[in-house]
C-alpha positions, 0 to 999 in steps of 0.5 A, a space after each residue: 764756584 758753581 756758578 762760574 762752572 755754569 757760565 763756563 759750561 754754558 759758553 762751551 755748549 753755545 760756542 759748539 752750536 754756533 759750528 754748523 757741523 756739530 750742531 747738525 750732528 746734535 740735530 740728527 742725534 736727538 731726531 734719531 733718538 726720538 724716531 727710535 722711542 716711537 718705534 720701541 715704546 709708543 705707549 710711553 710716548 702716548 702717555 707723555 703726550 696725554 699728560 702734557 695735553 691734560 695738564 695744558 686743558 685743566 689748567 692753563 687759563 688761556 684755554 679757558 679764557 678762548 672757551 669763555 670769549 668764544 661762548 660770550 661771542 656766540 651769545 652777543 651774536 644771538 642777541 645782536 640778531 634779536 634786537 636787529 629783528 625789532 630795530 626801528 629807524 630812529 625817529 624825527 623830531 619836526 621842527 628841530 635840527 637834530 645833532 647826534 654825538 654818540 649818547 649826547 644830543 642837541 636839538 636846535 631851531 630859531 623862533 623869530 630872532 631868538 635861537 632856541 637849544 635843547 640838549 640831553 644825554 641818553 646815558 642819563 635816561 630812565 625807563 618808565 615802570 610800565 616799559 620796563 614791565 614790558 609794555 610798549 614796543 618789544 625791544 625798546 625801553 622808555 627812555 626819559 632823560 633830563 634836558 636843558 633848554 636855552 633860549 637866547 636873545 640877539 644881545 646875547 642874554 640868555 634863559 636857561 631851564 633844567 627840566 624833567 620828562 613826567 612819566 605817562 603814569 604820572 601825568 595829571 596826578 589823577 585830577 580830571 580838571 588838572 592839565 597833564 603836562 608832559 614835563 616840568 621845569 626844575 630850575 631856572 637861570 638868567 645870564 649873558 653870553 654864556 652860563 656861568 657857574 655860580 650864577 643865582 638859580 631859581 628852582 621850582 620848589 620855592 617858585 612862584 606858582 603863577 611865574 612857573 605857569 607863565 614860564 611853561 607858556 614861555 617854553 610852549 610858545 616856542 615850540 617845547 610842549 606836549 607834543 615836542 615831548 611825544 616825538 622827543 621820547 620816541 626819538 629818545 626810544 628809537 635812538 637808545 636802541 641803536 646805541 645799544 646794538 651798537 655797543 653790543 657789536 663792538 663789544 663782539 668785535 673786541 671779544 673776537 680780536 685775537 
């Protein structure tokens, strides 16, 4: 019964408000009463407004959210400015065509009748301990991503390597007569056309020592040696820094968007 009465009263009120003359009278009455309250009890009105403001400011998550975002945006602006002050141009890798797609990088070149491709992802890069402790270029972290090498013959036969960079502090192993390689082969696979899942792979742990050395020479003869790795490290270091600053900029744009 109560709900029927409420609906009836609501319909009556809506019907009255749809009549311009009555709606205008109600508006004028409300404005008159508010104006009278301002004249007779300004202190009461101030208390009400203050209470509403305090409740909104102390408990409303949207206000805290906005304040936190503003502080975060200011911090990001400072961080971006600091990083840009130490940013260098992305280094090149002589003799290689570089194709960048965000963190994915592909290096290409032709050697005689073979195509040689090196691929790596900077998201998989690990900084060396020395660089992380502050040595090297300020604002940059040593980036040593694992990388893959594909050598393809005109017939479609491919030799596929998985390789890992060796931190400079670990190169040579402390033996003066030992050659200080800048990288090591992790595995090698042979296939045709395109590397297929399930193809047999030979890992360095079980590889004959002489075969391993000959494979390192094979890569070196195709331009993948210590000089190339040094240039690739420099490229990774500078490009990683650009990607980092770009990420901070996108983060700030996201936080600033209303």
